[in-house]
N, C-alpha and C positions, 0 to 999 in steps of 0.2 A: 287533302291537308288535314281536314277534320279527323278522318280516321287515324292519321298519324299523331296529332295531337292527343287523341283520346288514347292511344297505344302508349305514348310517352307519359301521360298523366297515370295510367294503370301501373307502369314501371316504377315510378317515382313513389306511388303508393305503396307498392310492394317492397321498394327498398326501405322506406320509412317504418314499415311494419316489421321487417325481418332484422334491421340493425339492431334494436334493443335485444332482441332474442339471441342474435349471434354474439353480441357483446357479453350478454349475460352467461351463455355457454361458454364462450371462450376464457373470460376473465375469471369467472368464479367455479369452473368445472375442469375445462380442458387443461388449461395452463397450470393450476395447482397440482392436477394429477401427474401432468408430465414432470413437474418439479419433484414430486414425491416419487415418482418411478426413477429417476435419475438418482435421488438421494438413497434410495433403496440399494444401489449397487455401490455405494460409497462405504468405505471402512478405513479405520486409522491403523497404521502400523505401530510398532513399538516406540518409534520416535514421535508419534503424533502427527504424522504427515498422511494426509488423505490418498486412497488408492482405490482403484476399481477392482470388485471382486464379487464373488457369489457367497461370501462367508455369511452375510445376513440371511440368505435364504436357507443355506445349509444348516445353520443353527435349528431351525425348525424341525429338520429331520434328525439332527444329532440328539436333541433334547427331548426325551419321551413326554415330558410335561406339556410341551407344546402341542405335538402332533396328538397326543391323547386328549388333550383339552379341546382340539378342534373337532376330533371325532365325536366326543361327548356333545359338543355343542351342535354339530350336524345332525346326530340321531336325535336329540331332543327337539330340534327345530322341525324335523320330519314328523315327530310325534304330535307337536303343536299343530302343525299343518292339518294333519289327519283329523285331530280332535276338533279344530275349528271348522273344518267341512262337515264333520258328523253333527255339530250343533247348528251350523248356518244353514244346512240344506232344508230341514224341516221349517225353519224361520222363513226362509226365502219361498218355499212353497205355500206355507200359509198365507203370506202377504199377497201372493201372485194369483193363487187358485183357490183359496178357501175363503178369505175375508172379502167383504162385500167391496166392490170398487171404490164408494165414497169414504171407506176407511183406509184404503191402502196407502195414500198418501200421508195421512196421520200416523200410521204404523212404521212407515219409513221414516218419518221425522222423529219418532221416538228412539229409533235406532241411531239417528244422527246425533240426537242431543248430548250424550256422554262424550262425544268427540268434540264438543265444542270448547272444551277446556283442554289443557295440556295434560300430556301423559303424567307427567310428575304429580299433578292434583288427583288424577284418577288412581294411580298407584298407591299414593298417601291415603286415598278413601279406603283402599282395601286394607292397608296396614291399620288404620284405625278399627275396623271391624274384626280383624283377625289377631291383633296382639294381645299378649298376656292380660292387660287390663282394658281390653277392647270391649266392644258392644256385644259380640256373640259370647264371650267368656262371661261377662256379667250377667246376660240372660240366662245362660246354662247354670250359672251358680245361684240365681234368684229362683229358678224352677226346680233346684234340688238335683239336676241330672248330674252336675259335677260337684266334687267336694273341695276342688282347688283348681285355680286357673290351669289351662293347658296352653303352652306356647304353640301356635298353629303357624307362624311365621318361620322364615329361614330354613326351608326344606325344598326338595325338588318338586314335591306335589303342589305347594303354594305358589313356587315359582311358575310351573307350567299353566296353573290356573290364570294367574296374572298375565302371562303371555297369550293365552287364548283370548282372555277378555280384551287386551289392548289390541289384537289384531282382527278381531271378529268382523268389523265393519268392512274390511278389505277382502273378505271372502263372501259375505251376504251380498253386496252391491252387484259383483258379476254374476252371480246366481239369479238374483232377481232379473238382471238383464236378459238371460238366456231363457229363463222359465217364462218370462213374459210372451216369448214367440212359441211356446208350445201349445199346440192345438188341443182344446179340452176335449174334443170329440174323440180323440185317441184313448184318453183315459177312460171316456164313458164307454167306448167300444169295448176295451178291455175288460172292464166291469161286466158289461152285458155278456161276454163271452165266458165269463166265470174265472178270470184271472184275480189272485188275491192281492194285497198290497205290496207284498215282497216282489211279486213278479212284475208288478207295474213299475215299481221303483227301479229294479234292475234292467227291465228290457225296454222300458219308454223313458223314463225320467232321467236317470243318470246318463244312457247315451246321448240323449238330446243335450244334456247340460254340460258334456265333456269341455268344450272351449271355455265356458266359464269357471268350471272346476279346475282347469289347468292354469287360467289366467289368474284366478284368485289364490291357487296354491302357490305360484311363483312369487306373487306379491307377498303373501305371508310368510313364505319360507325366508325371503330375502330380509324381510323386516325383522323377523325373529332372529335369524343368524346375526344380523348386524345390530340387535337391540344391546344396549348397555345398562340403562336406567332400571328396567324391571329385574332382570337377574341379580343385579347388584342391591336393590332395595329389598326385594322379596326372597332372594335366594340366600343373601348373607355372604359370609366370608368363604364358605364352602360351595358357592354356585359353581366356579370354575368354568365361566364363559369365556370364550376366546377374545371377545371384545375387551375384556378386563386385561387380557395380556397385551393387547395394542395400547390401552390406556397407561398400563404401567410403564411400558416401554417410552411413551411420549412424555408422560407427566412426572411419574416416579422416577424413573431412571434418566430421563431427559435423553434418551437414545433415540433420536429421531431417525436415524438411518435404519435402526432394527425395527421401530415400530413402522415405518413406511414398508419394509419387506413384508412384515406381518400383515400389513393391510392389503397389500396387493395379493398376497397368498390366500386372503380371505375371498377376495374378489374372484381370483380364478378358480379355486376350489369349489365355491358355491356356484359359479357358472358351469362348471363340470358336472355337479349334482344336477342341476336344472336340465343341463344336455341330456343327462343318462335319463331323467324322469320324461322329458319329452320323446325320447326313443322308445321308452317302455309303453308309452301311451300312444304311439304313432301319431303324435301331433308335430306340427310345424309351427314355430314361433310366429312367423308372419300370419297365421290364421288365428292364432290365439290373441295376438294383441288388437285385432280388428274390433 
């Protein structure tokens, strides 16, 4: 009887724990996405009557501006992911293998501090630094390096820099997690056998960190691909980011059917890019997300 009562208590505890999670996932994620999916197949004929068709999806392929914008967004997102990895790997390695253990927590906290404020505040901070009347231009003018201010904002280079900055943490944290499990004796043995830094990096560090690299790359790529704020503020009117096309359909044109189709195309095409990346790296998603 006591065993049955204990089992019943565990079941009710599990139900009470899972109910808010299931409700949150169902009401705020699953049902809205189902509604958007159904909306993406709806269109209006000449008389204004709703009908089911694939015209919202076919418009993406018929108009070059849409699919070219997506290709541009995907290429830049891959570039941002690569640059983020190149910067994050030395940072993660220094924290886990070079810095003294008593300073590792402090250094990790320094990485987290900028992300305690919203992305909007961080992007505006960069804009204050880089704008024509900003801090950097003021310093360069005062030191005589420049004769007149230079507009550093509203170009692809600045936009990519902002995207790398806003997504850096999501690459560093997985790399710190996998590099902590790397045995220091492997690196020491490689040095004793005459290996240089690049050999150790390519043959020991990167192969060991592949799960963290892939998981971090997936998160950074998806966040960059779906980012709207940073490309819009730092890239300006010529940024041509695909999320801006979705925003224009929903808000500017008030065409929710077309915006829903573009949103699901973004989801499907980005998932396809990730699937190709997993195949090229011989990784399984179940292993990466552990």
